C-alpha positions in Angstrom: 164.3 92.3 137.7 161.8 94.8 136.1 158.7 92.6 136.8 156.1 93.8 139.8 156.4 94.3 142.6 159.2 96.7 141.4 158.0 100.3 141.3 156.5 101.1 137.8 157.0 97.3 136.9 153.1 97.2 135.7 153.9 97.7 132.1 156.6 95.1 131.8 154.8 92.5 133.8 151.7 93.2 131.7 153.6 92.4 128.4 155.5 89.7 129.6 152.3 87.8 130.8 150.8 88.7 127.9 153.6 87.0 125.8 153.3 83.8 128.0 149.6 83.4 127.4 150.2 83.9 123.7 152.8 80.9 124.4 150.3 79.1 126.3 147.3 79.8 123.6 149.4 78.6 120.6 150.2 75.4 122.6 146.4 74.8 123.2 145.6 75.3 119.3 148.4 73.2 118.4 147.1 70.3 121.2 144.1 69.9 118.9 145.7 70.0 115.8 146.0 66.6 114.3 148.5 67.4 111.7 150.9 68.2 114.8 152.8 65.5 116.5 151.8 64.3 120.0 155.3 64.1 121.0 158.8 65.6 119.6 160.6 62.8 121.1 164.3 62.9 122.1 166.5 60.5 124.2 167.3 61.9 127.6 170.9 62.5 127.0 170.3 64.4 123.8 167.7 66.7 125.2 170.0 67.3 128.3 173.0 68.2 125.8 170.8 70.4 123.3 170.2 73.1 125.8 171.5 74.6 128.8 168.9 73.5 131.6 171.6 74.4 134.4 170.8 76.9 136.9 173.4 80.1 137.0 174.2 83.0 139.6 173.2 85.6 137.5 169.8 86.1 136.4 168.8 85.7 132.6 166.6 88.2 130.6 162.9 88.1 130.3 163.4 87.1 126.3 165.5 84.0 127.6 162.7 83.3 130.1 160.3 83.3 127.3 162.3 81.0 125.2 162.6 78.5 128.2 158.8 78.4 128.5 158.6 77.7 124.4 161.2 75.2 124.7 159.7 73.3 127.4 156.4 73.1 125.9 158.2 72.1 122.6 159.4 69.0 124.0 156.1 68.4 126.2 153.9 65.4 125.6 150.6 67.0 123.9 148.3 65.0 126.7 145.5 67.0 125.3 146.3 65.7 121.7 143.4 63.8 120.3 145.7 60.7 119.7 147.5 60.6 123.2 146.0 57.4 124.4 148.8 56.5 126.9 147.6 57.3 130.4 144.0 57.1 132.2 144.3 60.9 132.4 144.1 62.7 128.8 142.4 65.5 127.2 142.7 69.3 128.1 139.4 71.2 129.2 139.3 74.8 128.5 137.4 75.6 131.5 139.2 73.2 133.8 142.7 75.3 132.5 141.0 78.9 133.1 140.0 77.3 136.7 143.9 76.2 137.1 145.4 79.5 136.3 143.1 81.3 138.7 144.3 78.7 141.4 147.8 79.8 140.6 147.2 83.3 140.7 145.2 83.1 144.3 148.1 80.8 145.3 146.1 79.7 148.5 146.4 76.9 150.6 143.6 74.6 151.7 144.1 74.5 155.6 141.5 76.9 157.3 138.4 79.1 156.2 140.7 82.2 157.5 142.6 81.9 154.4 140.7 80.0 151.5 137.0 80.8 152.5 135.7 80.3 149.1 137.6 77.3 148.0 136.9 75.7 151.4 133.3 76.0 150.7 133.4 74.9 147.2 135.1 71.6 148.6 132.6 71.0 151.2 129.7 71.5 148.5 131.4 69.5 145.7 132.4 66.6 148.2 128.8 66.4 149.1 127.6 66.2 145.9 130.2 63.5 145.0 128.8 61.4 148.0 125.2 61.8 146.9 126.2 60.3 143.6 127.8 57.5 145.5 124.5 56.8 147.0 125.1 57.6 150.6 121.7 59.4 152.0 121.9 63.3 151.8 125.4 63.1 150.9 126.3 62.6 154.1 129.5 61.8 155.6 133.2 63.4 154.9 136.0 63.5 152.1 139.0 65.4 151.1 140.8 66.1 147.9 144.3 64.4 147.9 147.3 64.3 145.7 146.4 61.5 143.3 144.7 58.1 143.8 147.4 56.2 145.4 147.3 58.9 148.5 143.6 58.7 148.5 143.6 54.6 148.9 146.2 55.2 151.6 144.0 57.6 153.7 141.1 54.7 153.1 143.7 52.5 154.7 144.7 54.9 157.7 141.1 55.2 158.5 140.2 51.7 158.4 143.0 50.8 161.0 142.1 53.8 163.0 138.3 52.8 163.2 139.2 49.3 164.2 142.1 50.2 166.7 142.2 53.8 167.7 145.0 53.4 169.7 147.3 52.9 166.9 147.7 56.7 166.5 149.4 57.1 169.8 150.9 53.6 170.2 151.9 52.7 166.7 152.1 49.3 165.2 153.5 47.6 168.2 150.4 47.9 169.9 148.2 46.2 167.8 147.4 42.5 166.2 148.9 41.5 162.8 146.7 43.3 160.3 145.9 41.9 157.0 144.0 43.8 154.0 142.5 42.0 150.9 142.4 43.2 147.1 142.3 41.7 143.7 145.5 40.4 142.1 144.4 43.0 139.4 144.2 46.0 141.7 146.3 48.9 141.4 150.0 48.9 143.2 148.9 51.8 145.7 147.1 49.2 148.0 150.5 47.7 148.6 152.6 50.9 148.6 150.1 52.4 151.2 150.7 49.1 153.3 154.2 49.5 153.3 154.1 53.4 154.1 151.6 53.0 157.0 154.0 50.0 158.5 151.4 47.3 158.0 153.9 45.5 155.4 153.5 44.5 151.8 153.1 40.8 153.0 150.1 41.9 154.9 148.3 42.5 151.6 146.5 39.4 150.2 145.7 39.2 146.7 142.3 37.8 145.5 142.1 35.4 142.5 140.3 37.1 139.6 138.0 35.7 137.0 139.2 35.8 133.2 137.6 39.3 132.9 139.7 40.5 135.8 136.9 40.6 138.1 137.9 39.4 141.9 136.0 36.4 142.6 133.9 36.7 146.0 134.4 32.7 147.0 138.1 33.0 147.2 137.9 36.3 149.1 135.7 34.5 151.8 138.1 31.6 151.6 141.1 33.9 152.3 139.4 35.9 154.9 138.6 32.8 156.9 142.4 31.5 156.2 143.8 34.5 157.6 141.8 34.6 160.9 142.6 31.2 161.5 146.2 32.1 161.6 145.6 34.5 164.3 145.7 37.6 161.6 143.2 40.4 161.9 141.5 41.6 158.5 140.7 45.2 158.5 140.2 46.1 154.9 138.8 44.7 151.8 139.8 47.1 148.5 137.4 46.5 145.5 138.2 47.9 142.4 136.0 49.5 140.2 138.0 50.0 136.9 141.0 48.3 137.0 144.1 49.9 135.6 144.7 47.2 132.7 141.4 45.4 132.1 139.1 48.1 133.1 137.1 45.6 135.1 134.5 46.4 138.0 134.8 43.9 141.0 131.2 42.4 142.2 130.6 45.3 144.8 127.5 43.7 146.4 128.7 40.2 146.9 131.9 41.9 148.4 129.7 44.2 150.6 127.9 41.1 151.9 131.1 39.5 152.8 132.5 42.6 154.5 129.4 43.1 156.6 129.5 39.4 157.4 133.2 39.6 159.0 132.8 43.1 160.0 135.8 44.5 157.6 135.9 47.8 156.5 135.1 48.0 152.6 136.9 50.1 150.4 136.1 50.8 146.8 139.0 52.1 144.6 137.0 53.8 141.8 139.9 56.1 140.9 139.4 55.1 137.2 135.9 53.7 137.2 134.2 56.2 139.5 133.4 58.8 136.8 130.8 56.5 135.6 128.5 57.4 138.2 127.6 60.3 136.4 126.3 58.5 133.6 122.6 56.8 133.8 123.6 54.3 131.0 126.5 52.9 132.7 126.5 53.6 136.5 125.1 50.2 137.3 128.5 48.9 136.7 129.2 50.3 140.2 126.0 48.9 141.8 126.9 48.1 145.6 129.4 51.3 146.1 126.9 52.7 148.0 127.3 49.9 151.0 131.2 50.7 150.7 132.7 52.5 154.0 135.3 54.6 151.6 135.6 55.5 147.9 138.3 56.8 145.9 137.2 58.9 142.9 139.8 60.7 140.6 137.9 63.4 138.2 141.4 63.7 137.0 140.9 60.4 135.0 137.5 59.8 133.2 136.2 63.3 133.9 138.9 64.9 132.1 139.6 67.6 135.1 143.3 68.6 134.8 145.8 67.1 136.9 145.7 66.6 139.7 142.3 66.0 141.5 141.4 62.7 143.2 138.9 62.7 146.1 138.5 60.4 149.1 135.0 60.1 150.3 134.3 58.5 153.8 130.7 57.5 155.1 131.3 58.0 158.8 131.4 61.8 159.4 134.3 62.9 162.0 136.3 59.9 161.6 139.0 61.6 159.6 139.4 64.4 161.9 139.9 62.1 164.9 141.9 59.7 163.0 144.6 62.7 161.6 144.1 65.9 163.9 147.0 67.0 165.9 145.7 70.2 167.0 148.6 72.7 165.8 147.6 75.8 167.8 149.4 78.1 165.5 146.8 77.0 162.4 143.6 75.6 164.4 142.9 78.1 166.9 139.8 77.2 168.9 138.6 80.9 169.7 138.3 82.1 166.1 135.3 84.4 165.1 133.5 81.7 162.7 132.5 78.1 162.6 135.4 75.9 163.0 134.3 73.2 161.3 135.1 74.6 158.2 138.7 74.5 159.0 139.4 71.3 157.1 143.4 71.0 157.3 143.6 69.2 160.5 141.7 66.1 159.0 144.5 65.8 156.2 147.6 64.3 156.1 149.5 67.1 154.5 149.9 70.5 156.0 150.2 72.5 152.9 147.7 71.3 150.5 146.8 72.6 146.7 143.4 73.9 145.9 142.3 70.9 143.7 138.4 71.6 144.0 138.2 74.7 142.1 139.0 73.0 138.5 136.4 70.4 139.0 133.9 72.7 140.6 134.0 75.3 137.8 133.8 72.4 134.8 130.9 71.0 136.6 129.1 74.5 136.7 130.0 74.9 132.9 128.8 71.4 131.6 126.5 70.3 134.4 126.2 66.5 135.3 124.5 66.1 132.0 127.7 67.3 130.2 129.9 65.0 132.1 127.6 62.0 131.1 127.6 62.9 127.2 131.7 63.1 127.6 131.8 59.7 129.2 129.1 58.0 127.3 131.2 59.1 124.0 134.4 57.9 125.4 132.6 54.4 126.3 131.0 54.2 122.8 134.7 54.8 121.3 136.1 51.8 122.8 133.0 49.7 121.7 133.8 51.0 118.1 137.5 49.9 118.5 136.5 46.6 120.0 134.1 46.0 117.2 136.5 46.9 114.4 139.2 44.8 115.8 137.6 41.4 117.1 137.4 39.8 114.2 140.3 41.7 112.1 142.9 39.8 110.7 146.4 40.4 112.8 144.2 40.8 116.0 143.7 38.9 119.0 141.6 40.1 122.0 143.3 39.7 125.3 139.8 38.7 127.1 136.4 37.9 125.6 133.3 39.9 125.4 133.2 43.8 125.2 134.9 46.0 127.4 133.2 47.3 130.5 135.0 50.3 130.7 137.3 52.2 127.7 139.9 49.8 128.2 140.3 47.5 125.0 143.2 44.9 125.4 144.6 43.4 122.3 147.6 41.9 120.5 148.8 42.9 117.1 150.1 39.9 115.2 152.6 40.9 112.5 152.0 38.6 109.4 154.8 36.7 110.3 153.6 35.5 113.5 150.0 34.5 112.1 150.9 30.9 111.1 153.1 30.0 114.0 152.1 27.5 116.5 151.7 28.5 119.9 154.3 27.7 122.0 157.6 29.7 123.9 159.2 30.8 120.1 155.8 32.5 119.6 155.5 34.1 123.0 158.9 35.3 122.9 158.7 37.0 119.7 155.1 38.4 120.5 156.7 39.6 123.6 159.0 42.0 121.4 156.3 43.5 118.9 154.5 45.8 120.9 157.3 47.7 122.6 159.0 48.0 119.0 155.7 49.6 117.7 155.4 51.7 120.7 159.1 53.0 120.2 158.4 53.6 116.6 155.0 55.4 117.5 156.9 57.8 119.7 159.8 58.6 117.4 157.3 59.3 114.4 155.4 61.2 117.3 152.0 60.3 115.5 150.2 58.8 118.7 150.8 57.1 121.9 149.4 53.9 123.7 150.6 51.9 126.3 151.1 48.2 126.4 152.3 45.7 129.2 152.6 41.9 129.9 149.9 40.7 132.6 150.7 37.4 134.6 151.7 34.7 132.0 150.6 37.1 129.2 152.9 38.5 126.6 153.1 42.3 126.0 149.6 43.7 124.9 148.5 47.0 124.0 145.8 48.5 126.5 144.2 51.3 124.7 142.2 53.5 126.8 140.1 56.5 126.0 139.4 59.5 128.4 139.6 62.5 126.0 136.4 63.9 124.9 138.3 65.2 121.7 138.7 61.5 120.2 136.8 60.7 117.5 136.3 57.4 115.4 138.7 58.9 112.7 141.3 58.8 115.6 140.7 55.2 116.3 140.9 54.3 112.8 144.1 56.2 112.5 145.5 54.3 115.4 144.6 50.7 113.9 146.4 51.7 110.6 149.4 53.1 112.7 149.8 50.0 114.5 149.9 47.9 111.2 152.0 50.5 109.6 154.7 50.2 112.1 154.5 46.6 112.7 154.1 45.0 109.2 157.7 44.1 109.2 158.3 42.7 112.4 
């Protein structure tokens, strides 16, 4: 009640915000302190009972509000902690954080130049630079920042469908033939989710077989395209993955591009996880052929460490997004404004309200330069190789696939001593299935580190270690291995 805009609210407001900043700064320092826990784990019902989270009719004091801030951060997962390896997006970048604070203070919506002049121009500049890095001449094309890779992939499906059947926008799915899309069996679930949301249906997403390293097999793709056409379906999109979620595999983009060209199908590359490698001279060969794609998803909030969320969809053909999505709302996109209307980007988005996601990326890019991002990415890939070399011949470890990882995903089983001499069979598999979940639960209860696990196909639960936090070091990798052994010895 005493905060701005009440009269004489300046002093109270300044001291309140100063206190908030102090809480945040303490949290930032703690995030990088290895002696602190990654997580202070409580079961949901405990956390609900321990504090009063309910909303009341009467206001609370500012002291209580500050306490709420402290409590929330106390139980937050420290995703910037050097030993947090649980997700593809980790780390806490200081310039990115500053940019996020500025974005929140400006509190602008991204629909028009009229209300977001600088942010709209920065989006224009940054997306053009990203398209240049994809390899499209002069950075030509279009793009948008969207709320995450799943939405970026859905945009790609929407635009690919519109390109082939523009009448779908007015007439809907009933007016066009039965469409089918193709993606690998290791691709992200968002391709099916997009098909469901767009009324194409998940049955219309055909999963292509992968080799043992998780890369799409081009001959199987071609076979399934021919098969679909023979059944009278219309192939409209192939989504290739550059950096799969679990194995970190890169589909063979050149071979896929040849097939898409031959059958006149839209080629999308989901580089949500692997797109960042375009910043690295040493590693960008893994995305050779991406320049032939019609659209690309790239999430700087993953490998590049930009604070959540920051996901870009890039489209090679200019003007397509606009004609696909525009609705000409006259109260936002008046045609008689006094500036160049091409900067009113809101009508090419699916959203109306759109958060400013570009400023974090732009400011970090200014602060690091392309070479800074490159060094950060090269370091993470080097750490993954260090982990791989350390465990590939170590007793009690088994790699899920042979050969050194292409990305920072290192997939392995830890075998407790009790399993090491067992015959391969159902009994061993069912016991192995339980190992990773128990170790993970113990990790969370101790709060020392976090790494994810999952089954895949006929493979029992294995650890998927990913590294995207530039704060991680060789010592943190060593710590993780020791911790897995400490927590899993007795299983």
